[in-house]
N, C-alpha and C positions, 0 to 999 in steps of 0.2 A: 884190264888186263894187258902187262907189259907185252907179252906175244901177241896179241889183236886177237887172240881165238877166249870165247865166252864158253860159257858153262853147256850151252849146249852144241860145242864143236865147232860153233858158227865164226868163219874168221871175217871179225868184222873188219879188222885192218883190207884185206882184199877187198870187201864191199865197198870200202871208204875207197879205194884208189880205182875200182870201177867208175863207181859215184863218178869222182873227180875228170877221169878220160872223158864220161859220156857229155859232161858237161864243156870241157874244154873242146869237144869238138864244134858246139855252137859260138863257146867264147876262147877263143887261141891264146889272148891276153888275160883271161882270169885271173892268174896269179897275181899281175902288178895291180889291179886294183887292189887285191888283199894288201898289199905290202904298202901302196899309199894308205888304205882306211887304218892299219896300225901302226902307220906311223903318224900319220893324225893324232889317232887316240893318244898316242906318247906325249905330241906336244899339247896337247888340252888337257890331260888326264891324266897323264904320267904314267910310272913302270905298274902300279898294282891294278887298274881298276874295279868297280864294280859295274860289269857287262849285260845287257840285257841282249841277247841274240835272236831278233824277231824274228819268225819264220824259218827257223835253223834248219829244218830241213836234219841231214845225216850229224849235222853238227861242224860243218866244214868251216864255219868263222869261227867259233870258239875251240876248234883244236888249233889254229894258227895264233890265236889269241893268247891260248896258254903256252904253247910252243916260244912264241918269244916275250912274252909274261909272265914267267910262274906266280908273281903274288895276286896276279889277278882271278878273278872269282865270275863266272858265267850262268846266267839263265836261259837256259834254252826254251824258247816258244814254239809252239807249229800244232797242225790238226792232224797230219797226215800222219798212220797208224803205222805204215811200212819203214818212212825217213827217220822215224821217230823209236823205231825198234834198231835199226841202226846204230844211232847217238847212244841209246842206254846200252847198247853192247859195247861202242866202241869208249865211252865214260864209265862205265861200270867199276866204281869203287874208289872214285875220284872225285872227293867230298868238294871241289870248287865247284863241280858244275849240279846243277837243278835242273831237270827237266820236265816240261809242263805241257799238259794237253790242253788247248786251249783253240777258240774258236775266233779270229781279230776281230770280227764281225759280229759278234755276242758283246753287248753293252758292256759283260762285267766282267769280261777276261780279265783285268787289270786285277781281279779281286782274287786272282789265283794264284800270285808272284809271289816270291819270300822278302821280299823289298815294297818299298814304298817309293824307295826312288833310286835313280841310278845315275853312273857317270858318263856313260855311254849309252846307245842302241844305236845296233847296227844291225842292216840285213842286206841281202845280197840275191838280185834276180827271182826276187818272190812277189813284189807290191805291185807289179802287171797284173797280178788274179784280179787286182780291184779295180773297179769302175771310181770316177772321181771323186764323187758323194761319198762311201764309204771311206776311201783315202785321205777326202780332207776329216772325216768324225776319227778316222786312227790317229792323224798327226795330232788333233787336239787331245786326244788321250798322251800321247806319247809327250807332247811338253807338259804335262803335268806329270810323268813318271820321272822326266829329265831333268837332274836338280842344277840352281842356277847357274849358268856357267859351264854345263854340260852339254855333250854333245849327240848330234842326233845325223847317222849316215847310211844312205840309202845307194848302192851300186845298181842299177837296173836300165833296163832300155827306156831309154828316153828318147821320142822323137820329135825333132823339129818339121813340123808341117810345112814351113815356110821355105824349105830348101828341096823341092821334089826332086829335082834331078840330079844333088847330090846324093839324096838317099836311095834312088833307083840305081846309081850307079854303085853304089858302097854294098849294097843289097846283091847286087849282080854278082860282084868281085867274092862278096863271102860266101853264097853258096855256091861257086864255082868250085872256092875252096873246099869247101864244105864236102861236095858230089866228089872229088877226088881223096879225101881223105876215106870217104864212105868205101869206094873202090880195093881201098889199102884194109879194111876191114875195122874200121870206127864204128863203135854202136853209137845209133841213135835214140833217141828217146824211146820210141816204142819197143826197139828191141831190149833195152837194160831193164825198162816192165817187164818184156816178158820173161827174162831171166829171172826176175823177182818171185816172179808168179809162180815159175817151176822149182823154187826154192823150198823147200819145207818147209825150213823155219819163216820165212819169211812169205809165204804161199796165204795166209790167212788173211796178215796186215794190210797183203797187197790187194785184195778183194774187197776188204774192207774200204781202202784208200780210193778204190773206183768207183766206190757205192756213194762215197762222199763227194767225189771234185767231177766225175767223168773224165773223161780223156784229158780235157783241158781248162779251165776255166777261160771267159771270155771279158777278162779286163780291159783297162783303158792303158795308155803309155805316153801319158802330158809328157812333154818337152820339162828339160830343168828347168827352164824358167818360171812354166808353170808351178813345179814343185816347189820350187821356192820363193813363188807367190803365196801358196795353198800353206808352207810351213811358216811364213811372217807372221798371214794372217792366225793363225794356231796360236802363237805367243812365241817364237822362236825369234832373238834379236836379230840374226844374220843368218845368209843362206846363200851358199854359192857353190859351183863344181869346183874339185880340187883335183879330177883326174877325168879326164875322157878316152875314147875312141871312136873313130868313127861311126859305129852305131850305139854305145852305151855310156854312161856317166857316174861317177864319183860324187854324191853333192852330198856337204856337208852342211850343217845347219846346227849353231850355238845356240842356247837356251840365253 
């Protein structure tokens, strides 16, 4: 709906902004990765791609995709009932968007999708919830979903264990900045979920979300080089970083 307010009276646009600000507390350069991601979508798939927004959450990637490329279509997939509720409220009535509830660790999740193939699969700050073996299985499934010449991009925390002093210095500086922002009123993960749990519309989905996930999943954070290796083994022809910050990487793979 154009004003961002759904039939429940909930201001979905406000929830989107709140989610963005919470995520930016952890990743102040968050929009940079999205800009580069969409630059590469345009370069490799054109201005009207069919996109799979993997672990879509509130639809952050989809919103930016459609704002830049009005001719695109997006399938958002997630298991989180609270974040999907925000996504459904946000994109209600937009026939370019299909939202699917699915567990990416379920072998049959791809059967729930409306299309057999996609130009692009995009994901951000989500797959670190998976351990290495489920991640490899997922990458093999994605290699079957992406058309020849299509792309997969993953923007996430990717830790290079070969640089412990650099890692420690970066982490210390980042956390000092986060502490300062917190003192100035920034919401963290726990604060944001407490607000969602107190909202009449989101309280039920939030309770179900914590039944599914607990506080936070215990996944792995392989290096960018390891992600690229797994993707090539899964069937992608090329894979390398196209953007990075001191802590995060945007990895692009071409089928």
